[in-house]
MMTF fields as JSON, N, C-alpha, C and O atoms, coordinates in Angstrom:
{
  "mmtfVersion": "1.0.0",
  "mmtfProducer": "UNKNOWN",
  "numBonds": 451,
  "numAtoms": 452,
  "numGroups": 113,
  "numChains": 1,
  "numModels": 1,
  "chainsPerModel": [1],
  "groupsPerChain": [113],
  "chainIdList": ["A"],
  "bondAtomList": [4, 2, 8, 6, 12, 10, 16, 14, 20, 18, 24, 22, 28, 26, 32, 30, 36, 34, 40, 38, 44, 42, 48, 46, 52, 50, 56, 54, 60, 58, 64, 62, 68, 66, 72, 70, 76, 74, 80, 78, 84, 82, 88, 86, 92, 90, 96, 94, 100, 98, 104, 102, 108, 106, 112, 110, 116, 114, 120, 118, 124, 122, 128, 126, 132, 130, 136, 134, 140, 138, 144, 142, 148, 146, 152, 150, 156, 154, 160, 158, 164, 162, 168, 166, 172, 170, 176, 174, 180, 178, 184, 182, 188, 186, 192, 190, 196, 194, 200, 198, 204, 202, 208, 206, 212, 210, 216, 214, 220, 218, 224, 222, 228, 226, 232, 230, 236, 234, 240, 238, 244, 242, 248, 246, 252, 250, 256, 254, 260, 258, 264, 262, 268, 266, 272, 270, 276, 274, 280, 278, 284, 282, 288, 286, 292, 290, 296, 294, 300, 298, 304, 302, 308, 306, 312, 310, 316, 314, 320, 318, 324, 322, 328, 326, 332, 330, 336, 334, 340, 338, 344, 342, 348, 346, 352, 350, 356, 354, 360, 358, 364, 362, 368, 366, 372, 370, 376, 374, 380, 378, 384, 382, 388, 386, 392, 390, 396, 394, 400, 398, 404, 402, 408, 406, 412, 410, 416, 414, 420, 418, 424, 422, 428, 426, 432, 430, 436, 434, 440, 438, 444, 442, 448, 446],
  "bondOrderList": [1, 1, 1, 1, 1, 1, 1, 1, 1, 1, 1, 1, 1, 1, 1, 1, 1, 1, 1, 1, 1, 1, 1, 1, 1, 1, 1, 1, 1, 1, 1, 1, 1, 1, 1, 1, 1, 1, 1, 1, 1, 1, 1, 1, 1, 1, 1, 1, 1, 1, 1, 1, 1, 1, 1, 1, 1, 1, 1, 1, 1, 1, 1, 1, 1, 1, 1, 1, 1, 1, 1, 1, 1, 1, 1, 1, 1, 1, 1, 1, 1, 1, 1, 1, 1, 1, 1, 1, 1, 1, 1, 1, 1, 1, 1, 1, 1, 1, 1, 1, 1, 1, 1, 1, 1, 1, 1, 1, 1, 1, 1, 1],
  "groupList": [{"groupName": "GLN", "atomNameList": ["N", "CA", "C", "O"], "elementList": ["N", "C", "C", "O"], "formalChargeList": [0, 0, 0, 0], "bondAtomList": [1, 0, 2, 1, 3, 2], "bondOrderList": [1, 1, 2], "singleLetterCode": "Q", "chemCompType": "L-PEPTIDE LINKING"}, {"groupName": "VAL", "atomNameList": ["N", "CA", "C", "O"], "elementList": ["N", "C", "C", "O"], "formalChargeList": [0, 0, 0, 0], "bondAtomList": [1, 0, 2, 1, 3, 2], "bondOrderList": [1, 1, 2], "singleLetterCode": "V", "chemCompType": "L-PEPTIDE LINKING"}, {"groupName": "LEU", "atomNameList": ["N", "CA", "C", "O"], "elementList": ["N", "C", "C", "O"], "formalChargeList": [0, 0, 0, 0], "bondAtomList": [1, 0, 2, 1, 3, 2], "bondOrderList": [1, 1, 2], "singleLetterCode": "L", "chemCompType": "L-PEPTIDE LINKING"}, {"groupName": "GLU", "atomNameList": ["N", "CA", "C", "O"], "elementList": ["N", "C", "C", "O"], "formalChargeList": [0, 0, 0, 0], "bondAtomList": [1, 0, 2, 1, 3, 2], "bondOrderList": [1, 1, 2], "singleLetterCode": "E", "chemCompType": "L-PEPTIDE LINKING"}, {"groupName": "SER", "atomNameList": ["N", "CA", "C", "O"], "elementList": ["N", "C", "C", "O"], "formalChargeList": [0, 0, 0, 0], "bondAtomList": [1, 0, 2, 1, 3, 2], "bondOrderList": [1, 1, 2], "singleLetterCode": "S", "chemCompType": "L-PEPTIDE LINKING"}, {"groupName": "GLY", "atomNameList": ["N", "CA", "C", "O"], "elementList": ["N", "C", "C", "O"], "formalChargeList": [0, 0, 0, 0], "bondAtomList": [1, 0, 2, 1, 3, 2], "bondOrderList": [1, 1, 2], "singleLetterCode": "G", "chemCompType": "PEPTIDE LINKING"}, {"groupName": "ALA", "atomNameList": ["N", "CA", "C", "O"], "elementList": ["N", "C", "C", "O"], "formalChargeList": [0, 0, 0, 0], "bondAtomList": [1, 0, 2, 1, 3, 2], "bondOrderList": [1, 1, 2], "singleLetterCode": "A", "chemCompType": "L-PEPTIDE LINKING"}, {"groupName": "ARG", "atomNameList": ["N", "CA", "C", "O"], "elementList": ["N", "C", "C", "O"], "formalChargeList": [0, 0, 0, 0], "bondAtomList": [1, 0, 2, 1, 3, 2], "bondOrderList": [1, 1, 2], "singleLetterCode": "R", "chemCompType": "L-PEPTIDE LINKING"}, {"groupName": "CYS", "atomNameList": ["N", "CA", "C", "O"], "elementList": ["N", "C", "C", "O"], "formalChargeList": [0, 0, 0, 0], "bondAtomList": [1, 0, 2, 1, 3, 2], "bondOrderList": [1, 1, 2], "singleLetterCode": "C", "chemCompType": "L-PEPTIDE LINKING"}, {"groupName": "ASP", "atomNameList": ["N", "CA", "C", "O"], "elementList": ["N", "C", "C", "O"], "formalChargeList": [0, 0, 0, 0], "bondAtomList": [1, 0, 2, 1, 3, 2], "bondOrderList": [1, 1, 2], "singleLetterCode": "D", "chemCompType": "L-PEPTIDE LINKING"}, {"groupName": "PHE", "atomNameList": ["N", "CA", "C", "O"], "elementList": ["N", "C", "C", "O"], "formalChargeList": [0, 0, 0, 0], "bondAtomList": [1, 0, 2, 1, 3, 2], "bondOrderList": [1, 1, 2], "singleLetterCode": "F", "chemCompType": "L-PEPTIDE LINKING"}, {"groupName": "ASN", "atomNameList": ["N", "CA", "C", "O"], "elementList": ["N", "C", "C", "O"], "formalChargeList": [0, 0, 0, 0], "bondAtomList": [1, 0, 2, 1, 3, 2], "bondOrderList": [1, 1, 2], "singleLetterCode": "N", "chemCompType": "L-PEPTIDE LINKING"}, {"groupName": "MET", "atomNameList": ["N", "CA", "C", "O"], "elementList": ["N", "C", "C", "O"], "formalChargeList": [0, 0, 0, 0], "bondAtomList": [1, 0, 2, 1, 3, 2], "bondOrderList": [1, 1, 2], "singleLetterCode": "M", "chemCompType": "L-PEPTIDE LINKING"}, {"groupName": "TRP", "atomNameList": ["N", "CA", "C", "O"], "elementList": ["N", "C", "C", "O"], "formalChargeList": [0, 0, 0, 0], "bondAtomList": [1, 0, 2, 1, 3, 2], "bondOrderList": [1, 1, 2], "singleLetterCode": "W", "chemCompType": "L-PEPTIDE LINKING"}, {"groupName": "TYR", "atomNameList": ["N", "CA", "C", "O"], "elementList": ["N", "C", "C", "O"], "formalChargeList": [0, 0, 0, 0], "bondAtomList": [1, 0, 2, 1, 3, 2], "bondOrderList": [1, 1, 2], "singleLetterCode": "Y", "chemCompType": "L-PEPTIDE LINKING"}, {"groupName": "PRO", "atomNameList": ["N", "CA", "C", "O"], "elementList": ["N", "C", "C", "O"], "formalChargeList": [0, 0, 0, 0], "bondAtomList": [1, 0, 2, 1, 3, 2], "bondOrderList": [1, 1, 2], "singleLetterCode": "P", "chemCompType": "L-PEPTIDE LINKING"}, {"groupName": "LYS", "atomNameList": ["N", "CA", "C", "O"], "elementList": ["N", "C", "C", "O"], "formalChargeList": [0, 0, 0, 0], "bondAtomList": [1, 0, 2, 1, 3, 2], "bondOrderList": [1, 1, 2], "singleLetterCode": "K", "chemCompType": "L-PEPTIDE LINKING"}, {"groupName": "HIS", "atomNameList": ["N", "CA", "C", "O"], "elementList": ["N", "C", "C", "O"], "formalChargeList": [0, 0, 0, 0], "bondAtomList": [1, 0, 2, 1, 3, 2], "bondOrderList": [1, 1, 2], "singleLetterCode": "H", "chemCompType": "L-PEPTIDE LINKING"}, {"groupName": "ILE", "atomNameList": ["N", "CA", "C", "O"], "elementList": ["N", "C", "C", "O"], "formalChargeList": [0, 0, 0, 0], "bondAtomList": [1, 0, 2, 1, 3, 2], "bondOrderList": [1, 1, 2], "singleLetterCode": "I", "chemCompType": "L-PEPTIDE LINKING"}, {"groupName": "THR", "atomNameList": ["N", "CA", "C", "O"], "elementList": ["N", "C", "C", "O"], "formalChargeList": [0, 0, 0, 0], "bondAtomList": [1, 0, 2, 1, 3, 2], "bondOrderList": [1, 1, 2], "singleLetterCode": "T", "chemCompType": "L-PEPTIDE LINKING"}],
  "groupTypeList": [0, 1, 0, 2, 1, 3, 4, 5, 5, 5, 2, 1, 0, 6, 5, 5, 4, 2, 7, 2, 4, 8, 6, 1, 4, 5, 4, 9, 10, 4, 4, 11, 6, 12, 5, 13, 14, 7, 7, 6, 15, 5, 16, 0, 7, 3, 2, 1, 6, 17, 18, 19, 4, 4, 5, 19, 19, 11, 14, 4, 9, 4, 1, 16, 5, 7, 10, 19, 18, 4, 7, 9, 11, 6, 16, 11, 19, 1, 14, 2, 0, 12, 16, 4, 2, 16, 15, 3, 9, 19, 6, 1, 14, 14, 8, 16, 18, 2, 10, 4, 12, 14, 13, 5, 0, 5, 19, 0, 1, 19, 1, 4, 4],
  "groupIdList": [1, 2, 3, 4, 5, 6, 7, 8, 9, 10, 11, 12, 13, 14, 15, 16, 17, 18, 19, 20, 21, 22, 23, 24, 25, 26, 27, 28, 29, 30, 31, 32, 33, 34, 35, 36, 37, 38, 39, 40, 41, 42, 43, 44, 45, 46, 47, 48, 49, 50, 51, 52, 53, 54, 55, 56, 57, 58, 59, 60, 61, 62, 63, 64, 65, 66, 67, 68, 69, 70, 71, 72, 73, 74, 75, 76, 77, 78, 79, 80, 81, 82, 83, 84, 85, 86, 87, 88, 89, 90, 91, 92, 93, 94, 95, 96, 97, 98, 99, 100, 101, 102, 103, 104, 105, 106, 107, 108, 109, 110, 111, 112, 113],
  "secStructList": [7, 7, 3, 3, 3, 3, 3, 7, 7, 3, 3, 3, 3, 6, 6, 7, 7, 3, 3, 3, 3, 3, 3, 3, 3, 1, 1, 7, 1, 6, 6, 7, 7, 3, 3, 3, 3, 7, 5, 7, 6, 6, 1, 7, 7, 7, 3, 3, 3, 3, 3, 7, 6, 6, 7, 7, 3, 3, 3, 7, 6, 6, 6, 6, 6, 6, 7, 3, 3, 3, 3, 3, 6, 6, 6, 6, 3, 3, 3, 3, 3, 3, 7, 1, 7, 7, 4, 4, 4, 7, 3, 3, 3, 7, 3, 3, 7, 1, 1, 1, 1, 7, 5, 7, 7, 7, 3, 3, 3, 3, 3, 3, 7],
  "xCoordList": [18.233, 17.411, 16.032, 15.146, 16.482, 14.763, 13.531, 13.666, 12.441, 11.087, 10.333, 10.527, 9.279, 8.143, 6.812, 6.884, 5.565, 4.891, 3.349, 2.806, 2.701, 1.028, 0.588, 0.952, -1.045, -1.823, -3.078, -3.088, -4.256, -5.573, -5.668, -6.543, -5.297, -5.975, -7.807, -8.269, -8.067, -8.942, -10.145, -10.032, -11.076, -12.667, -13.527, -13.88, -13.915, -14.812, -15.898, -15.732, -16.941, -17.708, -17.437, -17.01, -17.93, -17.288, -18.26, -19.382, -17.78, -17.86, -17.729, -18.082, -16.908, -16.804, -14.851, -13.811, -14.98, -12.989, -12.861, -13.627, -10.856, -10.371, -9.42, -9.591, -8.318, -7.328, -6.167, -6.107, -5.404, -4.001, -2.451, -2.579, -1.881, -1.118, 0.378, 0.435, 1.764, 2.829, 3.174, 2.769, 3.832, 4.817, 6.23, 6.492, 7.493, 8.064, 9.703, 9.406, 10.466, 11.298, 12.526, 12.811, 13.442, 15.081, 15.901, 16.944, 15.0, 15.366, 14.851, 14.029, 15.519, 15.34, 13.77, 13.669, 12.935, 11.332, 11.272, 11.259, 11.185, 11.255, 11.641, 11.342, 12.685, 13.508, 13.005, 12.985, 12.643, 12.157, 10.956, 10.14, 10.924, 9.737, 9.251, 10.013, 8.005, 7.338, 6.326, 5.501, 6.474, 5.425, 4.622, 5.198, 3.377, 2.224, 1.828, 1.053, 2.628, 2.413, 1.006, 0.227, 1.105, -0.035, 0.344, 0.76, -0.131, -0.028, -0.495, -0.591, -1.704, -3.027, -2.453, -1.237, -3.646, -3.086, -2.907, -4.057, -2.071, -1.527, -1.12, -0.824, -1.126, -0.496, 0.389, 0.774, 1.203, 2.422, 2.454, 1.381, 3.42, 3.378, 2.793, 2.283, 2.466, 1.962, 2.073, 1.666, 2.822, 2.686, 1.48, 0.898, 1.154, -0.332, 0.096, -0.335, 0.732, 0.696, 2.042, 2.604, 2.318, 3.601, 3.686, 3.065, 4.761, 4.579, 5.708, 6.317, 6.715, 8.089, 8.106, 7.154, 9.279, 9.348, 9.285, 9.723, 8.699, 8.009, 6.671, 6.125, 6.049, 4.63, 4.103, 2.883, 4.943, 3.752, 3.45, 3.998, 2.506, 1.481, 1.303, 1.18, 1.316, 1.067, 0.54, 0.712, -0.4, -0.878, -1.245, -1.763, -1.24, -1.76, -3.38, -4.214, -3.229, -4.487, -5.23, -6.339, -5.384, -6.13, -7.054, -8.263, -6.156, -6.583, -6.691, -6.949, -6.438, -6.832, -7.897, -8.833, -8.385, -9.707, -10.519, -11.54, -9.611, -10.513, -9.568, -9.729, -7.997, -6.931, -6.219, -6.32, -5.824, -4.647, -4.039, -4.307, -2.906, -1.592, -1.227, -0.94, -1.223, -0.722, 0.455, 0.389, 1.263, 2.238, 2.308, 2.197, 2.49, 2.568, 3.998, 4.378, 4.691, 6.324, 6.285, 7.457, 5.662, 5.933, 5.332, 5.393, 4.993, 4.613, 5.537, 6.094, 5.937, 7.122, 5.76, 5.752, 5.003, 4.143, 3.287, 2.871, 2.989, 2.962, 1.581, 1.676, -0.136, -1.158, -1.502, -0.878, -2.278, -3.482, -5.05, -5.415, -5.487, -6.919, -7.621, -7.657, -8.428, -8.57, -10.077, -10.363, -11.191, -12.759, -12.64, -11.72, -14.143, -15.392, -14.308, -13.721, -14.045, -13.571, -13.947, -14.889, -12.885, -13.725, -13.282, -12.515, -13.494, -13.401, -11.728, -10.716, -12.052, -10.187, -9.035, -8.1, -9.478, -8.514, -8.025, -7.292, -8.453, -8.249, -7.122, -6.82, -5.829, -4.343, -3.863, -4.348, -2.549, -1.863, -0.903, -0.144, -1.206, -0.675, 0.404, 0.308, 1.786, 2.937, 3.587, 3.8, 3.853, 4.186, 6.217, 6.901, 6.558, 8.149, 8.939, 8.334, 9.904, 11.013, 11.465, 12.49, 11.075, 11.4, 13.245, 13.971, 13.474, 15.168, 15.595, 16.692, 15.166, 15.346, 15.606, 15.31, 15.881, 15.573, 14.456, 13.694, 13.875, 13.545, 12.132, 12.064, 10.895, 9.282, 8.875, 9.652, 7.498, 6.866, 6.361, 6.376, 6.024, 5.447, 4.287, 4.01, 2.998, 2.271, 0.707, 0.482, -0.228, -1.471, -2.529, -2.682, -3.095, -4.295, -5.275, -5.474, -5.959, -7.142, -7.482, -6.86, -9.126, -10.188, -11.517, -12.167, -11.782, -13.078, -14.097, -14.229, -15.041, -16.187, -17.262, -17.691, -17.896, -18.556, -19.975, -21.02],
  "yCoordList": [11.962, 11.493, 10.935, 11.595, 9.194, 8.838, 8.865, 8.489, 9.243, 9.44, 8.403, 8.122, 7.869, 7.276, 7.928, 7.732, 8.732, 9.054, 8.351, 8.849, 7.699, 7.663, 7.973, 8.37, 8.046, 8.47, 7.865, 7.007, 8.732, 7.796, 6.943, 6.195, 6.459, 5.183, 6.318, 7.453, 5.408, 5.812, 4.577, 3.408, 4.92, 3.617, 3.509, 4.396, 2.271, 2.37, 1.321, 0.484, 1.466, 0.241, -1.172, -1.141, -2.348, -3.41, -2.82, -2.365, -2.865, -3.114, -1.719, -1.592, -0.679, 0.462, 0.93, 0.335, 1.565, 1.292, 2.79, 3.616, 2.674, 3.79, 3.852, 2.982, 4.74, 4.578, 5.94, 7.154, 4.586, 5.07, 5.99, 5.99, 6.292, 7.239, 6.945, 6.702, 7.086, 6.715, 7.934, 8.021, 8.88, 10.179, 9.725, 9.293, 9.753, 9.307, 10.321, 10.815, 10.579, 11.721, 11.408, 10.811, 11.709, 12.069, 10.05, 9.514, 9.626, 8.37, 8.709, 9.608, 7.702, 7.372, 7.264, 6.3, 7.569, 6.918, 6.335, 5.144, 6.673, 5.964, 4.673, 4.183, 4.534, 3.51, 2.128, 0.954, 2.63, 1.48, 1.195, 1.961, -0.549, -1.201, -0.799, -0.39, -0.856, -0.349, -1.344, -1.979, -1.41, -2.601, -2.247, -2.025, -2.279, -2.177, -3.77, -4.679, -3.596, -4.475, -4.218, -3.27, -5.063, -4.903, -6.388, -7.537, -5.442, -5.948, -5.984, -4.967, -7.12, -7.324, -7.56, -7.695, -7.67, -7.417, -9.036, -9.431, -10.096, -11.09, -11.795, -12.988, -10.91, -11.686, -11.329, -10.344, -11.569, -11.849, -10.557, -10.238, -9.78, -9.053, -9.401, -10.485, -8.937, -9.773, -8.402, -7.253, -9.061, -8.016, -8.272, -9.354, -7.481, -7.578, -7.165, -8.137, -6.222, -5.31, -4.549, -3.595, -5.52, -4.617, -4.493, -5.236, -3.163, -2.67, -2.572, -1.855, -3.129, -2.606, -1.204, -0.436, -1.03, 0.613, 0.704, 1.674, -0.369, -0.868, -0.488, -0.153, -0.612, -0.723, -2.045, -2.101, -3.493, -5.27, -4.542, -3.839, -5.103, -5.483, -6.883, -7.784, -6.888, -8.352, -7.793, -6.771, -9.448, -9.377, -10.329, -11.215, -10.643, -11.157, -12.25, -11.916, -13.412, -13.717, -13.252, -13.24, -12.691, -12.193, -10.881, -10.698, -10.111, -8.923, -8.753, -7.774, -9.872, -10.118, -9.715, -10.368, -8.685, -8.773, -7.195, -6.616, -6.836, -5.168, -4.414, -3.237, -5.235, -3.523, -3.175, -3.98, -2.535, -1.969, -0.853, 0.231, -1.626, -0.554, 0.282, -0.277, 1.239, 2.156, 3.262, 3.692, 3.754, 4.993, 5.914, 5.543, 7.117, 8.457, 8.816, 9.225, 8.639, 9.227, 10.592, 10.934, 11.317, 12.714, 13.477, 14.652, 12.746, 12.919, 12.424, 13.147, 11.101, 10.598, 9.858, 10.13, 9.276, 8.333, 7.086, 7.164, 6.14, 4.811, 5.34, 5.97, 4.694, 4.148, 3.08, 2.251, 2.875, 1.205, 1.97, 2.674, 1.577, 1.48, 0.351, -0.641, 0.6, -0.81, -0.582, 0.561, -1.747, -1.937, -2.783, -3.519, -2.606, -4.176, -4.564, -5.645, -3.525, -4.088, -4.562, -4.204, -5.583, -6.515, -6.372, -5.418, -6.947, -6.573, -7.295, -7.006, -8.284, -9.009, -8.596, -9.259, -7.006, -5.764, -4.781, -3.942, -4.75, -4.673, -4.864, -5.964, -3.447, -3.243, -2.001, -1.174, -2.079, -0.989, -1.33, -2.278, -0.469, -0.739, 0.447, 1.66, -0.677, 0.424, 0.336, -0.693, 1.736, 1.429, 1.221, 1.906, 0.757, 0.36, 0.227, -0.41, 0.669, 0.561, -0.205, -0.154, -1.909, -2.829, -2.834, -2.017, -3.98, -4.458, -3.101, -2.628, -2.694, -2.065, -1.392, -2.416, -0.624, -0.793, 0.155, 0.132, 1.355, 2.712, 1.364, 0.525, 1.688, 1.479, 3.244, 4.171, 3.253, 4.766, 4.22, 3.026, 4.942, 4.837, 4.305, 4.242, 3.586, 3.297, 3.743, 4.055, 3.848, 4.18, 2.832, 1.721, 3.208, 2.223, 2.427, 3.526, 1.379, 1.157, 0.125, -0.935, 0.554, -0.442, -0.4, 0.621, -1.349, -2.184, -2.689, -3.896, -1.65, -2.477, -2.712, -2.046, -4.309, -5.271, -4.453, -4.898],
  "zCoordList": [2.102, 3.634, 2.323, 1.781, 2.185, 1.92, 2.82, 3.984, 2.417, 3.292, 2.34, 1.157, 3.397, 2.563, 3.554, 4.767, 2.967, 3.582, 3.545, 2.559, 3.995, 3.759, 4.256, 5.364, 3.592, 3.915, 3.046, 2.163, 3.702, 3.273, 4.211, 3.774, 5.422, 5.769, 6.653, 6.533, 7.21, 7.695, 8.345, 7.976, 9.161, 9.064, 8.097, 7.32, 8.148, 6.706, 7.131, 8.018, 6.437, 6.376, 5.109, 3.955, 6.018, 5.004, 3.445, 3.668, 2.009, 1.633, 0.392, -0.78, 1.574, 1.016, 0.614, 0.894, 0.251, -0.363, 0.209, 0.706, -0.274, 0.442, -0.601, -1.456, -0.82, -1.825, -0.808, -0.611, -0.424, 0.5, -0.534, -1.759, -0.269, -0.99, -0.033, 1.172, -1.231, -0.34, -1.03, -2.189, -0.561, -1.049, -0.851, 0.271, -2.036, -1.334, -1.736, -2.824, -1.558, -1.336, -1.135, -0.097, -1.999, -1.841, -2.43, -2.056, -3.242, -4.007, -5.198, -5.373, -6.394, -7.667, -7.463, -6.704, -7.636, -7.71, -8.453, -8.142, -10.047, -10.733, -11.853, -12.942, -10.48, -11.03, -10.018, -10.386, -8.739, -7.348, -7.928, -8.443, -7.722, -7.252, -6.081, -5.204, -5.92, -4.709, -4.072, -4.729, -2.76, -2.47, -0.869, 0.196, -1.088, -0.178, 0.701, 0.404, 1.707, 2.614, 4.264, 4.363, 4.984, 5.617, 6.799, 6.646, 8.079, 9.597, 9.949, 10.636, 10.239, 11.297, 12.237, 12.372, 13.336, 14.993, 15.21, 15.397, 15.271, 15.607, 14.45, 14.398, 13.458, 12.144, 11.634, 12.263, 10.582, 9.934, 9.197, 8.684, 9.042, 7.441, 6.642, 6.925, 5.364, 4.323, 3.336, 3.504, 2.212, 0.805, 0.19, 0.274, -0.318, -0.415, -2.002, -2.621, -3.042, -4.017, -4.197, -3.66, -5.321, -5.903, -6.774, -7.535, -7.427, -8.972, -9.34, -8.546, -10.631, -10.849, -11.347, -11.487, -11.571, -12.131, -13.498, -14.117, -14.069, -15.649, -15.849, -16.9, -14.328, -14.114, -14.023, -13.872, -14.098, -13.951, -12.26, -11.41, -12.463, -10.893, -10.72, -11.549, -9.008, -8.766, -7.197, -6.534, -6.98, -6.025, -5.215, -5.895, -3.929, -2.832, -3.61, -4.452, -2.913, -3.58, -2.678, -3.212, -1.214, -0.369, -1.036, -0.893, -1.74, -2.252, -4.03, -4.732, -4.289, -5.905, -6.47, -6.008, -7.536, -7.769, -6.88, -7.252, -5.623, -5.017, -4.724, -4.402, -4.83, -4.89, -6.244, -7.17, -6.334, -7.476, -7.06, -6.542, -7.557, -6.976, -8.168, -9.227, -8.085, -9.241, -9.114, -7.962, -9.656, -9.128, -10.216, -11.384, -9.873, -11.046, -10.722, -9.625, -11.7, -11.181, -11.764, -11.918, -12.07, -11.872, -10.252, -9.891, -9.825, -8.236, -7.557, -6.731, -7.716, -6.745, -5.947, -4.747, -6.245, -5.419, -5.83, -6.986, -5.261, -5.232, -4.201, -3.148, -5.116, -4.076, -4.139, -4.803, -3.662, -3.852, -3.38, -2.439, -4.209, -4.236, -4.01, -4.738, -2.521, -1.919, -2.483, -2.84, -2.595, -2.997, -2.303, -1.947, -2.0, -1.622, -0.489, -0.545, 0.66, 1.835, 3.157, 3.863, 3.404, 4.329, 5.682, 5.816, 6.613, 8.044, 8.123, 8.762, 7.188, 7.739, 6.759, 6.31, 6.529, 5.771, 6.448, 5.924, 8.016, 9.072, 9.435, 9.898, 9.282, 9.596, 9.109, 8.337, 9.885, 9.774, 7.89, 7.686, 7.056, 5.548, 5.576, 5.761, 5.239, 4.896, 3.396, 2.755, 2.994, 1.709, 1.557, 2.318, 1.069, 1.288, -0.305, -1.166, -0.549, -1.714, -1.698, -1.017, -2.562, -2.504, -2.844, -3.409, -2.283, -2.279, -1.303, -1.603, -0.635, 0.567, 1.83, 2.445, 2.709, 4.459, 4.2, 5.167, 2.855, 3.328, 3.058, 2.16, 4.541, 4.722, 5.016, 5.244, 4.916, 5.769, 7.021, 7.323, 7.553, 9.107, 9.571, 10.769, 7.933, 8.584, 8.711, 9.88, 8.039, 7.392, 8.253, 7.746, 9.472, 9.868, 8.974, 8.458, 8.727, 8.056, 8.588, 8.646, 9.265, 9.924, 9.305, 9.08, 9.106, 8.293, 8.941, 9.145, 9.383, 10.392, 9.612, 8.669, 10.364, 9.656, 9.865, 9.39]
}
């Protein structure tokens, strides 16, 4: 049974930082490409960052230069380091095994102005 469990969300002031974690179990994590998505109220879900099994990363223009995705294959965990947060980053953040049906439950990030 594949499970993804996110953690690390919370309330932060604009300009602050948070690090999200997504622990994966039940899959061959090191072979998985992983992604972080977010859904803000009233907006479509957005892929903000992804990382391939070999460690290649890519970012949406909205977070490029502020967010960093990384992975620790020994811990079966993918991270999203978020810096210089803006109120428009407020959303529920989800991790996903790309090209699969598996999602985490989501973690709320709220950035106050």
